[in-house]
C-alpha positions in Angstrom: 24.8 -12.4 -5.6 21.1 -13.5 -5.5 18.7 -11.4 -3.4 15.7 -13.4 -2.3 12.4 -12.3 -0.6 10.8 -14.2 2.3 9.2 -16.7 -0.1 12.5 -17.4 -2.0 11.7 -15.4 -5.1 14.6 -13.6 -6.6 14.5 -9.8 -6.4 16.1 -7.3 -8.8 16.5 -3.5 -9.1 13.1 -1.8 -9.8 10.9 -4.6 -8.4 7.8 -3.8 -6.3 7.5 -5.6 -3.0 4.9 -5.8 -0.2 5.6 -5.8 3.6 4.5 -9.0 5.3 4.9 -7.5 8.8 4.3 -4.1 10.4 7.6 -2.5 11.2 8.6 0.4 13.4 11.1 2.8 11.9 14.1 3.5 14.1 14.5 7.2 15.0 11.0 8.2 14.1 7.5 7.6 15.5 6.2 6.1 12.3 5.2 2.5 11.7 5.1 0.9 8.3 1.9 -1.2 8.1 1.6 -4.8 6.9 0.6 -4.9 3.3 2.3 -1.6 2.3 3.5 -1.6 -1.3 7.1 -0.5 -1.8 7.9 0.4 -5.4 11.2 0.5 -7.2 13.6 -1.1 -4.7 17.4 -0.8 -5.1 19.7 -3.7 -4.2 22.6 -3.0 -1.8 25.9 -4.7 -1.3 24.3 -6.8 1.4 22.0 -9.6 0.0 19.8 -9.4 3.1 18.9 -5.7 2.6 17.3 -3.4 0.0 17.2 0.4 -0.2 13.8 2.0 -1.0 11.6 5.1 -0.5 8.5 4.9 1.6 6.3 8.0 1.9 9.2 10.1 0.7 11.7 8.7 3.2 14.6 6.7 2.1 15.1 3.6 4.3 16.8 0.2 4.2 14.6 -2.9 4.7 15.5 -6.5 5.4 14.4 -8.9 2.7 12.9 -11.3 5.3 10.0 -8.9 5.8 9.3 -8.5 2.1 7.5 -10.5 -0.6 7.6 -9.8 -4.3 4.4 -8.1 -5.6 
């Protein structure tokens, strides 16, 4: 299974990525700003999603909103 970011670069466990769009987090009042660096992503069973921690909160992000740093 190949997991690719918005630019087509292949992602792997432990990569650092940057958000290319501001995203609202469901269930909270927080918004992740465009340009936020996300470190040490973990791949999931779904090739369109990655698991990560942002500001101490574990969330799942879609790869179409990420680019490899």
